[in-house]
C-alpha positions as MATLAB code, in Angstrom:
seq = 'MAYNLLKGKRGIITGALDPNSIAWKVAERVYEEGGSFVLTNAPLAMRMGKINELAAACKAEIVPADATSIEDLTQLFEKSVQILGGKIDFILHSIGMSPNIRKSRPYEDLNYEWFMKTLDISALSLHKMLHVADKTDSLNEGGSVVALSYIAAQRVFPDYTDMAQAKATLESIARSFGQVLGQKKKVRVNTISQSPTMTTAGQGIDGFDAFFTYADKMSPLGNAPAEACADYCVSLFSDLTRHVTMQNLMHDGGFSSVGISQGIVDAISPKS';
ca = [
      17.541  -27.917   22.036;
      14.353  -29.136   23.738;
      13.786  -29.537   27.487;
      10.272  -31.051   27.611;
       9.036  -27.805   29.194;
       5.511  -28.405   27.908;
       5.290  -32.175   28.248;
       1.667  -33.150   28.885;
       0.322  -29.642   28.298;
      -2.535  -28.971   25.868;
      -3.314  -25.764   24.039;
      -4.804  -23.719   21.234;
      -2.627  -21.763   18.785;
      -4.265  -19.135   16.593;
      -2.967  -17.245   13.592;
      -0.489  -19.620   11.926;
      -0.678  -18.666    8.249;
       2.664  -19.635    6.699;
       6.247  -20.356    7.818;
       6.870  -16.612    8.279;
       4.162  -16.350   10.949;
       5.216  -16.021   14.580;
       2.361  -18.408   15.434;
       3.869  -20.975   13.054;
       7.221  -20.768   14.867;
       5.442  -21.017   18.226;
       3.644  -24.177   17.108;
       6.905  -25.774   16.043;
       8.613  -24.925   19.351;
       5.643  -26.065   21.447;
       5.686  -29.371   19.605;
       9.439  -29.731   20.213;
       8.866  -29.097   23.920;
       6.291  -31.881   24.186;
       3.061  -29.877   24.028;
      -0.010  -30.891   22.034;
      -2.392  -28.389   20.517;
      -5.194  -27.535   18.153;
      -4.510  -25.040   15.365;
      -7.145  -22.502   14.427;
      -7.593  -19.612   12.055;
     -10.398  -17.870   10.215;
     -11.679  -19.941    7.259;
     -10.576  -17.286    4.723;
      -7.080  -17.069    6.201;
      -6.813  -20.845    6.142;
      -7.537  -20.921    2.431;
      -4.780  -18.367    1.830;
      -2.156  -20.067    3.996;
      -0.375  -23.388    4.472;
      -1.744  -24.444    7.845;
      -2.300  -28.049    6.716;
       1.467  -28.490    6.317;
       2.046  -27.284    9.883;
      -0.698  -29.530   11.243;
       0.874  -32.569    9.596;
       4.340  -31.720   10.898;
       3.108  -31.177   14.467;
       0.491  -33.951   14.533;
      -2.152  -31.327   15.277;
      -5.788  -31.088   14.281;
      -7.315  -27.941   12.807;
     -10.568  -26.366   13.974;
     -11.550  -23.356   11.819;
     -13.047  -20.467   13.782;
     -13.885  -16.815   13.295;
     -12.414  -15.272   16.464;
     -15.101  -12.563   16.463;
     -17.918  -15.162   16.654;
     -19.008  -16.430   20.070;
     -20.604  -19.424   18.365;
     -17.398  -20.340   16.519;
     -15.278  -19.859   19.642;
     -17.608  -22.024   21.714;
     -17.246  -24.782   19.156;
     -13.465  -24.247   19.098;
     -13.060  -24.751   22.840;
     -15.486  -27.636   23.101;
     -13.848  -29.475   20.192;
     -10.330  -28.714   21.418;
     -11.006  -30.192   24.852;
     -12.458  -33.258   23.169;
      -9.620  -33.650   20.647;
      -6.844  -33.103   23.207;
      -8.454  -35.238   25.886;
      -8.566  -32.614   28.589;
      -8.749  -28.944   29.500;
      -6.558  -26.263   27.932;
      -3.228  -25.277   29.515;
      -2.129  -22.567   27.090;
      -3.499  -20.245   24.399;
      -1.649  -18.128   21.846;
      -3.649  -15.158   20.547;
      -1.924  -14.070   17.325;
      -4.764  -12.296   15.549;
      -4.731   -8.868   13.935;
      -6.138   -7.169   10.849;
      -7.058   -3.627    9.839;
      -9.275   -2.981    6.802;
      -8.153    0.653    6.949;
      -4.511   -0.354    6.568;
      -5.316   -2.874    3.850;
      -7.156   -0.197    1.898;
      -4.582    2.544    2.606;
      -6.893    4.899    4.520;
      -4.871    7.578    6.353;
      -5.339    7.877   10.105;
      -7.025   11.281    9.883;
      -9.643    9.906    7.474;
     -10.497    6.432    8.816;
     -13.564    4.532    7.758;
     -15.202    4.077   11.159;
     -17.018    0.876   10.276;
     -13.649   -0.583    9.304;
     -12.160    0.831   12.511;
     -14.706   -1.136   14.530;
     -13.756   -4.264   12.581;
     -10.094   -3.612   13.397;
     -10.919   -3.455   17.105;
     -13.191   -6.504   16.959;
     -10.721   -8.704   15.105;
      -7.491   -7.516   16.705;
      -8.503   -6.866   20.326;
     -12.056   -7.793   21.289;
     -11.366  -11.281   19.928;
      -9.120  -11.840   22.977;
     -11.934  -10.811   25.315;
     -14.387  -13.068   23.485;
     -11.934  -15.956   23.508;
     -11.327  -15.722   27.247;
     -15.018  -15.143   27.952;
     -15.882  -18.369   26.120;
     -12.992  -20.288   27.703;
     -14.223  -19.221   31.139;
     -17.904  -19.833   30.418;
     -17.263  -23.343   29.051;
     -14.807  -24.114   31.889;
     -12.193  -25.088   29.305;
      -9.091  -23.776   31.087;
      -6.918  -25.799   33.412;
      -5.788  -24.514   36.797;
      -2.532  -22.591   36.360;
      -2.888  -22.173   32.596;
      -1.266  -19.433   30.519;
      -2.556  -17.088   27.811;
      -0.216  -15.035   25.611;
      -1.303  -12.381   23.083;
       1.076  -10.713   20.635;
       1.247   -6.919   20.719;
       3.461   -4.092   19.442;
       4.966   -0.916   20.936;
       2.624    1.214   18.787;
       0.205    0.713   21.707;
       2.345    3.284   23.559;
       4.095    5.231   20.791;
       3.107    6.706   17.445;
       4.277    4.971   14.270;
       3.191    6.345   10.868;
       1.007    4.007    8.819;
       0.177    1.743   11.807;
      -2.995    3.868   12.183;
      -5.939    2.191   13.948;
      -3.932   -0.935   14.793;
      -2.260    1.204   17.472;
      -5.595    1.594   19.250;
      -6.301   -2.103   18.779;
      -3.014   -3.097   20.434;
      -3.615   -0.688   23.328;
      -7.054   -2.250   23.845;
      -5.581   -5.757   23.581;
      -3.083   -5.012   26.354;
      -5.802   -3.553   28.574;
      -8.016   -6.614   28.078;
      -5.104   -8.875   29.012;
      -4.627   -7.002   32.297;
      -8.313   -7.003   33.193;
      -8.920  -10.644   32.295;
      -5.632  -11.553   33.970;
      -7.087  -10.414   37.274;
     -10.345  -12.301   36.741;
      -8.788  -15.589   35.621;
      -5.939  -15.353   38.107;
      -8.381  -15.140   40.999;
     -10.549  -17.931   39.623;
      -8.015  -20.498   38.434;
      -4.487  -19.057   38.746;
      -4.509  -18.588   34.962;
      -1.910  -16.093   33.702;
      -2.644  -13.594   30.912;
       0.219  -11.614   29.358;
       1.038   -9.754   26.165;
       4.372   -9.786   24.339;
       5.362   -6.533   22.630;
       7.427   -7.978   19.796;
      10.003   -6.309   17.561;
       8.976   -5.564   13.976;
       9.081   -9.030   12.415;
       9.211  -10.085    8.780;
       5.818  -11.777    8.741;
       3.350  -11.733    5.844;
       0.997   -9.495    7.860;
       3.755   -7.117    8.982;
       5.070   -6.584    5.479;
       1.563   -5.560    4.392;
       1.973   -2.262    6.285;
       3.269    0.695    4.251;
       6.703    1.742    5.433;
       7.320   -1.553    7.244;
      10.874   -1.813    5.930;
      11.653    1.543    7.555;
      10.075    0.377   10.856;
      12.188   -2.753   10.744;
      15.492   -1.073    9.870;
      15.065    1.760   12.390;
      14.212   -0.625   15.247;
      17.130   -2.853   14.339;
      19.554    0.095   14.453;
      18.072    1.342   17.743;
      18.092   -2.001   19.570;
      21.326   -3.004   21.338;
      20.577   -6.649   20.541;
      18.918   -5.994   17.198;
      15.369   -6.979   16.358;
      14.105  -10.150   17.988;
      13.272  -12.693   15.250;
      10.145  -14.837   15.171;
      12.078  -17.874   16.419;
      13.170  -15.988   19.551;
       9.598  -14.839   20.150;
       8.523  -18.486   19.949;
      11.072  -19.356   22.650;
       9.680  -16.574   24.840;
       6.130  -17.844   24.343;
       7.217  -21.334   25.371;
       8.717  -19.942   28.574;
       5.436  -18.175   29.352;
       3.413  -21.318   28.667;
       5.678  -23.316   30.965;
       5.530  -23.622   34.746;
       8.772  -21.631   35.013;
       6.754  -18.376   34.788;
       3.780  -19.358   36.931;
       3.794  -16.038   38.824;
       4.058  -13.746   35.789;
       0.703  -12.257   34.818;
      -1.021   -9.070   33.645;
       2.240   -7.863   32.079;
       3.090   -6.326   28.730;
       6.492   -7.916   28.193;
       8.885   -6.131   25.840;
      10.632   -8.557   23.494;
      12.424   -6.081   21.294;
      16.182   -6.337   21.767;
      16.103   -3.300   24.082;
      14.412   -0.929   21.612;
      11.834    0.290   24.149;
      14.538    1.516   26.571;
      16.809    3.348   24.128;
      16.616    7.089   23.471;
      19.014    7.075   20.545;
      21.682    4.638   19.420;
      25.145    5.178   18.014;
      23.966    3.539   14.792;
      21.269    6.210   14.349;
      23.706    8.991   15.270;
      26.136    7.742   12.658;
      23.389    7.459   10.047;
      22.167   11.046   10.451;
      25.437   12.847   11.224;
      26.826   15.015    8.407;
      29.706   13.364    6.642;
      32.922   15.362    6.879;
];
């Protein structure tokens, strides 16, 4: 059911790769709620995905951009303002990649050049994006920025390796830029710490199935699916949350507050 929560609002949505992507679900929900937006992704990711199908369905234009490039981001914001006919009201940052994970390097033996790429792509890209948005005066008064995170920023999960540091940095950037942009233009900046989700990127992590099953058994409400995360993003883009900023918001079915669940107890208890 749609409520026109985003009627008249304009935005930029990053990271939509295929129908399994959280960003893809967000785009669909934003469109249902009356928002208009530009889709963007790195040129390589665009060639691997199905973003053209999403653009057609949502009547959106695509502006390719490398989120680590100030030049590309400047072009992204300038073109988006032109295409949408006004300044930006919302941004979804759904960008993350670790060469170390892709190439199965263990945490105790990281390739440090790859580690720096992980940080640049997965965290510093948010800083660069907001820096460019501010410098080009592309954001509307009272806008909203949401970046997707994961609880590995606070806890240790095997095989998540250097992405844990990237998510911790991402959350810190959101807080710091939230203060800056809040004081300047009442722009909100938040992160959503999402449940393990069956996305293409998530399933590329070794042991992901175990992450997913464990979190689902621990969470009183079960894992939050991508569609529910999209609903949460819409609420944060809307005026209903205009005083929520600089927060890391747990969207995990209660996982982050549970010590142990009855489901886990039952699974590990000796059978009589």
